[in-house]
Residue, then its C-alpha position, 0 to 999 in steps of 0.5 A: m389272867t395272871l395270879p396276883r402277888d397277894f396269892f403268894a403272901r399267905d400261909t406257905l402250905t396253903v400256897a403250895k396246895e393251891l398252886l396245884g392245877i395252876r398253869l405255869v407259862s414260860h416265854v423263853d427264846d420267843v416260844e411258849t411252853s406251859g404245863l399244869i402244876v401237879e406236884t409241889e413242896a413247901y419249905l418254911g424258912p427258919v423253922d425248916p431244916a430242909a429249907h435253904s434259908y434255914k440258916g439265914r440270909t445269903e446271896r443264894v436265897r436273896a429272892l426269898y427276902a425280896g418279896k413274895g411271888l418271885a422266882y427262886i432258882y438254884l442248881i442241884y447236882g451241878m447240872y439241874w435247875c430247880l424252880n421255886f416261888s417265894a411265899g408266906a408271911t412278909d418276914s419269913p423266907d419261905c418258898v414252894l418248889i415246883r416238882a412236876l407239871e402236866p404238859v399243856s402247850g409247846m410239847d414239841i419244844m419241850a421234847r427237843r429241849r429234853k431230848t425225849d418224846k415220852i410225854t410223861n417224862l417231859c416234866s416229871g421232876p424239878g430238873k426236867l420241868c426246868a429243862a423243858l420250859g427253858v428255865t435257868r438262873e437267868l430268870y432268878g427273881v422274876k415277878l410271877y405276878d407281872p403279866s410281862s414276865p417270862l414266867t407267869l401263872e394262870p388258872g388251870m384245872t379244878g376238881f381234883e383231890v390233893k395228896a400230902l406225902p413226905r418231901v423227897g431227897i432231904d434225908y439230911a433234914g432230920d425229922a423234917k424229912n417226914w413232914p408231909w409237905n409234898f403235895t400232888v394231884d392225886g392219881n396224876k400220871y405226870v408227878s415225879k417218881r418217888p425213890 
């Protein structure tokens, strides 16, 4: 059962926490790969200096203004794709970055795409999980709540503790770099490494 659109149209911090344990499924190149979301980060649009939408509407962030539950995908360092989901109140261009997954299915395909057979390294970072799942800019704007989408979200694991930490790699964002909006499944070995 795919998560409904209403799941995303709520407080963004709540969405970021409740995405933990959810199974992200990719159907790219006619193959399925999937993993349980074990790390997320929230970005709260106009009140958050770390958010891409902080300075307003641009072509880059158009998915954040087009509705909730859409894939917002961008390139970092000129080489790594990052996957976010639009979320939050109707009039706020918020999103949740998916930072790490615990691989569940298609691990042989993930390993081939990532050129590694170390399972804990397949999806332990935003660029790594996009490479493993075959996520590129081609999927920008897809509806995560649509069962026919190449990216869908399904119920996954429960019964874990959520840990909140400062977000990663946003030293440019002033005091916002210390906001505890990075959420992980506490103790999970698949989360990204912190600097």
